C-alpha positions as CSV (number, residue, x, y, z in Angstrom):
1,M,1.2,36.6,-13.7
2,N,3.7,36.9,-16.7
3,G,5.3,34.5,-19.4
4,P,4.2,31.2,-20.3
5,L,1.7,30.9,-17.4
6,K,-0.1,34.0,-18.4
7,R,-0.3,32.8,-21.9
8,A,-1.7,29.3,-21.0
9,I,-4.5,31.0,-18.9
10,N,-5.2,33.1,-21.8
11,V,-5.8,30.0,-24.0
12,P,-9.6,30.2,-24.8
13,S,-10.0,26.2,-23.8
14,F,-8.3,26.8,-20.4
15,Q,-10.3,29.8,-19.7
16,E,-13.6,28.3,-20.8
17,R,-12.6,25.1,-18.3
18,Y,-11.8,27.6,-15.4
19,E,-15.0,29.3,-15.9
20,A,-17.1,26.2,-16.3
21,M,-15.5,24.9,-12.9
22,R,-15.9,28.3,-11.4
23,R,-19.6,28.1,-12.1
24,E,-20.0,24.6,-11.0
25,I,-18.5,25.5,-7.5
26,L,-20.6,28.8,-6.9
27,E,-23.8,27.4,-8.3
28,N,-23.3,24.2,-6.0
29,P,-26.5,24.4,-3.4
30,R,-24.3,23.5,-0.5
31,V,-21.8,26.3,-1.5
32,Q,-24.6,28.9,-1.9
33,E,-26.1,28.1,1.5
34,F,-22.7,28.7,2.9
35,L,-21.9,31.9,1.0
36,T,-25.6,33.2,2.1
37,E,-24.9,32.4,5.6
38,H,-21.7,34.2,5.8
39,A,-22.6,36.9,3.2
40,N,-21.5,39.8,5.5
41,E,-18.1,38.1,6.2
42,L,-16.8,37.2,2.8
43,S,-15.8,39.6,0.1
44,Y,-15.9,38.9,-3.4
45,A,-12.1,38.7,-3.7
46,T,-12.0,36.3,-0.8
47,I,-14.5,34.0,-2.5
48,E,-12.4,33.9,-5.6
49,R,-9.3,33.3,-3.7
50,N,-10.8,30.5,-1.8
51,L,-12.3,28.7,-4.9
52,P,-9.9,25.7,-4.6
53,K,-11.1,25.0,-0.9
54,L,-14.9,25.2,-2.2
55,H,-14.0,22.9,-4.9
56,E,-12.3,20.5,-2.4
57,F,-15.6,20.8,-0.4
58,I,-18.0,20.0,-3.2
59,S,-15.8,17.0,-4.4
60,Q,-16.7,14.9,-1.4
61,S,-19.5,13.5,0.4
62,T,-20.9,15.7,3.3
63,T,-23.0,13.0,4.7
64,C,-22.1,9.5,5.8
65,C,-22.8,7.2,3.2
66,G,-23.4,4.2,5.5
67,C,-20.6,1.8,4.2
68,D,-19.8,-1.1,6.2
69,N,-16.2,0.1,7.0
70,T,-14.3,3.4,6.5
71,E,-12.0,1.7,4.2
72,S,-14.7,1.8,1.5
73,C,-14.9,5.6,2.1
74,T,-14.4,7.8,-1.1
75,N,-13.7,10.9,0.7
76,Y,-10.1,12.4,0.8
77,L,-9.6,11.5,4.4
78,K,-11.6,8.2,4.8
79,G,-14.1,8.3,7.6
80,F,-14.4,12.2,7.5
81,L,-16.8,14.7,6.2
82,P,-15.7,18.1,5.0
83,T,-17.4,21.2,6.8
84,L,-16.9,25.0,5.8
85,R,-16.2,27.6,8.3
86,V,-15.3,31.5,8.2
87,V,-12.0,32.2,10.3
88,R,-11.1,35.9,10.2
89,S,-12.9,36.7,7.1
90,T,-11.4,33.6,5.0
91,V,-12.7,30.3,4.2
92,E,-11.4,27.2,6.2
93,I,-12.3,23.6,5.5
94,D,-12.2,21.2,8.4
95,Y,-12.9,17.3,8.7
96,V,-15.2,15.9,11.0
97,R,-15.6,12.0,11.9
98,C,-18.8,10.4,10.1
99,E,-21.1,8.3,12.0
100,Q,-19.3,4.9,10.6
101,K,-16.1,6.3,11.9
102,I,-17.6,7.2,15.2
103,R,-18.9,3.6,15.5
104,E,-15.7,2.0,14.7
105,E,-13.8,4.0,17.1
106,E,-16.6,3.3,19.8
107,R,-15.9,-0.5,18.9
108,R,-12.3,-0.3,19.1
109,D,-12.3,1.8,22.4
110,V,-14.7,-1.2,23.9
111,A,-12.2,-4.0,22.6
112,N,-9.4,-1.8,24.3
113,M,-11.3,-2.2,27.5
114,I,-11.0,-5.8,27.5
115,A,-7.7,-7.7,28.0
116,S,-8.1,-11.5,26.9
117,M,-5.6,-14.2,28.1
118,H,-6.3,-17.3,26.0
119,M,-9.9,-16.8,25.5
120,P,-11.8,-17.3,22.2
121,K,-13.0,-14.5,20.0
122,D,-16.5,-15.5,19.8
123,V,-16.8,-15.2,23.6
124,L,-15.1,-11.8,23.7
125,Q,-17.7,-10.5,21.2
126,A,-20.9,-11.6,23.2
127,T,-23.5,-9.3,24.8
128,I,-26.1,-9.7,27.3
129,Q,-28.8,-9.2,24.7
130,D,-27.3,-12.2,22.9
131,L,-27.7,-14.6,26.0
132,L,-30.2,-17.5,25.0
133,I,-32.9,-17.2,27.6
134,D,-34.2,-20.9,27.8
135,D,-33.8,-21.5,31.3
136,E,-35.0,-19.8,34.5
137,S,-31.3,-19.9,35.5
138,R,-30.4,-17.8,32.5
139,V,-33.0,-15.4,33.2
140,M,-31.6,-14.8,36.7
141,I,-28.1,-14.6,35.4
142,A,-28.9,-12.0,32.8
143,Q,-30.7,-10.0,35.4
144,K,-27.8,-10.1,37.8
145,A,-25.2,-9.2,35.1
146,A,-27.6,-6.2,34.1
147,Q,-27.9,-5.0,37.6
148,F,-24.1,-5.2,38.2
149,V,-23.6,-2.8,35.3
150,K,-26.7,-0.6,36.7
151,T,-25.2,-0.4,40.1
152,T,-21.8,0.6,38.7
153,L,-23.4,3.3,36.7
154,E,-25.7,4.6,39.6
155,T,-23.1,4.6,42.2
156,G,-19.9,5.4,40.1
157,K,-18.3,2.5,42.1
158,L,-17.8,-1.3,41.1
159,P,-19.6,-3.7,43.5
160,A,-17.0,-5.6,45.6
161,K,-18.5,-9.0,44.8
162,G,-18.8,-10.9,41.6
163,Y,-20.5,-14.2,40.7
164,Y,-19.4,-17.8,40.6
165,L,-20.9,-19.3,37.6
166,Y,-21.2,-23.2,37.8
167,G,-22.8,-25.7,35.7
168,K,-22.3,-28.7,33.0
169,F,-20.0,-28.3,30.2
170,G,-21.1,-26.1,27.2
171,V,-24.2,-24.3,28.9
172,G,-22.6,-20.9,28.2
173,K,-20.7,-20.0,31.1
174,S,-17.8,-18.5,29.3
175,F,-20.3,-16.4,26.9
176,V,-21.8,-14.8,29.9
177,L,-18.3,-13.6,31.1
178,G,-17.8,-12.2,27.4
179,A,-21.0,-10.5,27.8
180,L,-20.7,-8.9,30.8
181,A,-17.2,-7.8,30.0
182,N,-18.6,-6.1,27.0
183,E,-21.2,-4.3,28.8
184,L,-18.7,-3.0,31.4
185,A,-16.4,-2.0,28.4
186,S,-19.2,0.1,27.0
187,I,-19.1,2.3,30.1
188,K,-15.5,2.3,30.2
189,I,-14.6,-0.3,32.8
190,R,-11.8,-2.5,32.0
191,S,-11.9,-6.3,32.5
192,V,-9.2,-8.9,32.2
193,V,-10.5,-12.3,31.0
194,V,-8.4,-15.4,31.6
195,F,-8.9,-19.0,30.7
196,V,-7.5,-20.3,33.8
197,P,-5.9,-23.8,32.6
198,E,-3.8,-22.0,30.0
199,F,-3.0,-19.2,32.3
200,L,-1.5,-21.6,34.9
201,R,0.6,-23.0,32.3
202,E,2.0,-19.8,31.2
203,M,2.8,-18.9,34.9
204,K,4.9,-22.0,35.0
205,N,6.8,-20.8,31.9
206,A,7.1,-17.3,33.3
207,I,9.5,-18.5,35.9
208,G,12.1,-19.1,33.4
209,D,11.9,-15.7,31.7
210,N,11.5,-13.6,35.0
211,T,8.1,-12.4,34.2
212,L,6.1,-14.3,36.8
213,N,5.5,-11.5,39.1
214,E,4.5,-9.1,36.5
215,K,1.9,-11.1,35.1
216,I,0.5,-11.9,38.6
217,D,0.2,-8.4,39.3
218,Y,-1.3,-7.7,36.0
219,V,-4.1,-10.0,36.8
220,K,-4.6,-9.4,40.4
221,K,-4.8,-5.8,40.0
222,A,-7.4,-5.8,37.3
223,P,-10.4,-3.5,38.0
224,V,-12.7,-6.6,36.7
225,L,-11.2,-10.0,36.7
226,M,-12.9,-12.9,35.1
227,L,-11.5,-16.4,35.6
228,D,-12.9,-19.0,33.2
229,D,-13.0,-22.7,33.9
230,L,-11.4,-22.6,37.2
231,G,-11.2,-26.5,38.2
232,A,-10.3,-27.6,34.6
233,E,-6.5,-27.4,35.3
234,T,-4.1,-30.0,36.7
235,M,-3.6,-28.7,40.4
236,T,-0.2,-28.3,42.1
237,A,0.4,-26.9,45.5
238,W,2.4,-24.1,43.8
239,T,-0.3,-23.0,41.2
240,R,-3.1,-23.3,44.3
241,D,-1.1,-21.4,46.8
242,E,1.4,-19.2,44.9
243,I,-0.8,-18.0,41.9
244,L,-4.4,-18.4,42.6
245,G,-4.1,-17.7,46.6
246,T,-2.1,-14.8,45.8
247,I,-4.5,-13.5,43.3
248,F,-7.5,-14.2,45.5
249,H,-6.0,-12.8,48.5
250,Y,-5.1,-9.4,47.0
251,R,-8.6,-9.1,45.4
252,M,-10.5,-9.9,48.7
253,A,-8.2,-7.3,50.5
254,E,-8.9,-4.6,48.0
255,Q,-12.5,-5.5,47.3
256,L,-12.0,-5.8,43.7
257,P,-15.0,-7.7,41.7
258,T,-14.0,-11.2,40.5
259,F,-16.0,-13.4,38.3
260,I,-15.3,-17.1,38.0
261,T,-16.8,-19.9,35.9
262,S,-16.4,-23.8,36.8
263,N,-17.9,-27.0,36.3
264,F,-17.7,-27.6,40.0
265,N,-20.0,-26.0,42.6
266,Y,-18.0,-24.7,45.8
267,D,-17.7,-28.0,47.6
268,E,-16.6,-29.8,44.5
269,L,-14.2,-27.0,43.8
270,E,-12.9,-27.4,47.3
271,H,-12.3,-31.0,46.9
272,H,-10.6,-30.4,43.7
273,L,-8.3,-27.9,45.3
274,A,-7.4,-30.2,47.9
275,Q,-5.5,-32.7,45.7
276,T,-2.3,-32.1,44.4
277,Q,-0.5,-33.4,41.2
278,K,1.7,-35.5,43.7
279,G,-1.5,-37.0,45.2
280,D,-1.4,-35.3,48.5
281,I,-4.7,-34.1,50.1
282,E,-4.4,-30.8,51.6
283,V,-7.8,-30.0,53.2
284,V,-6.8,-26.9,55.1
285,K,-4.9,-25.1,52.3
286,A,-8.0,-25.8,49.9
287,G,-10.2,-24.5,52.7
288,R,-8.2,-21.2,52.6
289,I,-8.4,-20.8,49.1
290,M,-12.2,-21.5,49.0
291,E,-12.7,-19.0,52.0
292,R,-11.6,-16.3,49.7
293,V,-13.6,-17.6,46.6
294,K,-16.7,-17.2,48.7
295,A,-15.6,-13.8,50.1
296,L,-15.2,-12.6,46.6
297,T,-18.3,-14.5,44.7
298,E,-22.0,-15.1,44.9
299,P,-22.6,-18.7,43.7
300,I,-25.2,-19.3,40.8
301,E,-25.9,-22.4,39.2
302,M,-26.3,-22.1,35.2
303,R,-28.5,-24.7,33.7
304,G,-29.5,-25.4,30.0
305,K,-28.7,-27.5,26.9
306,N,-25.0,-28.3,25.9
307,R,-24.6,-25.8,23.1
308,R,-21.4,-27.5,21.9
309,M,-23.1,-30.8,20.9
């Protein structure tokens, strides 16, 4: 080094600061442990040449600080911890995900496994463990949901049949769908959760923008489909036969699990499906839809207090 740079280095204050930093680096317990472990691989010259990397290493936390989110992380790369290794007799610094970063990515992966159409956020954050057990029917529902997940894990295949949860308004039927969707997401099974009344309204609008078939395909081909509040919509012959009928027929033929919630039991739902917006009563067509619903689901009555009161 020549010229101004050499003269600057020779200034005592600069030299003193450099030596102080050098001692700080080499006396750091983490650096000493690393150098001792790799004493046979690193020469004195190599260590001197890699002081900047060693300084980068000790300037950061090497253990997860446990902050609530990685945005609060003080490391150079938020959510990553520095590690040292020797590669071809030189020092390299790598960055690995901290525990919080891993948790955040796992949560994001779970969220990505659940596609929602018009469902509230609190429903989509539910878990089976959060299900309030204050009625025998809730115990059975929690057990059946857990068994569905267990069977999937043990066999590597989704059971062909889902559940038809029916009961009074506000007892938590939608919550069960969200909880089950999250449990399945944790084992990398994708679900599509649909609020039926809004979905059917959207299908009418989809005619105008030529996305009808695309949206129906998206729902009917979902690995796991969850239809919330079936029966709350205003039924037309078109939504019953062309939308619901198409979805149920495909899923029955392909043996894809389907979960449905409703305020109606099977008989009441069939009566609802038979009545169209025009006032017509179409018993045969309603019965055809119900045959598919019964083939796809097992009915379970859900009782309990109205949690929306």
